[in-house]
Phi, psi and omega in degrees: 000132182270126179260181180291151179265131182246158176288184180302136184301133175102341180282167180297315182298321177300313178300316180297316181294318178297316177299315180299314181297319178294320179293322177295321179293322179293318180297318180293323182280343179272011181112041178288206182298131181292328178297320180291319180298317182292319184293319183265356178298326180289336181294324177296320180290322186283319182292322175244089188296150177292173180295324180298313181294320179299315180296316180298312178299318180293316179297318178296318176296319182294316179294320178296319181280347172285334180297312175300321181298320177294320178297319179289328175294309185281322186263317185260009178052047174268089195292141181296320184297320184279319190247028180304312179300323180294316180298313183296310184298312183292319181293318181290316179295319178292326177294322176296315180297318178295325179293328174292323178294320179298316181294317181300313182292319180298316181297313184294316182292320176302311180300310182298313181294319178298317181294318181294320179287331176294321177293326183284325186241074176283335186286323184276100181252015181290130183297324179298315180291326178294318180296316176301318181294323178293318180294314179297316180296320178295321176294317179295320179295321180293320179295319179295318180300314179297315182295308184301310183291324178296314181295316177299315178300312181294321178295316178297317180300315181295316181296316181291313186288327182271319189258313187281311183250025183294332179268354180283165176297158188297314178298320180292319177301315181297310182298311183289319183291319182283314183291321176291325175298316176296319183291315180294323174298318179293320179291323177293330178294336179292330179286351176274346186283000000 
């Protein structure tokens, strides 16, 4: 979400801009324009995902990060009995990082789609249709976020595990390929914001 641009911090112009921005925010929260409240209400939900979305993002990330664990167990003989703490730590940490990436992409796509659809449909100002449009847009953005991040993670994982760390020891290969894939995916999701 793009915020207001301010001058250099600490200057008089910066203080004026900050005060104006804060007063506009207060006016909007005290019962400002209903269209603005309806239009920007989904952004608060998306930037700070609900508990349902957090659980969904974590579960998707966890299942995604289990695939490399299974591959290393089945193909590279990284036995579960010996390396269980390694599997758990890398999978859980990578799932948390992936859940952040899911949220970032979902937030950016929801914002972009809502703005584009708002420009296309200026005539329909009914709250019910706006709420339906926000829900549909949010679902579409979530589906795109899951698909984009999963494909990017798996492509990075294959490239890192086979080509970059192929000659490293198996545990090091697993840790680096999975954690770096999750980290690069998360960092790339910041550029969509």
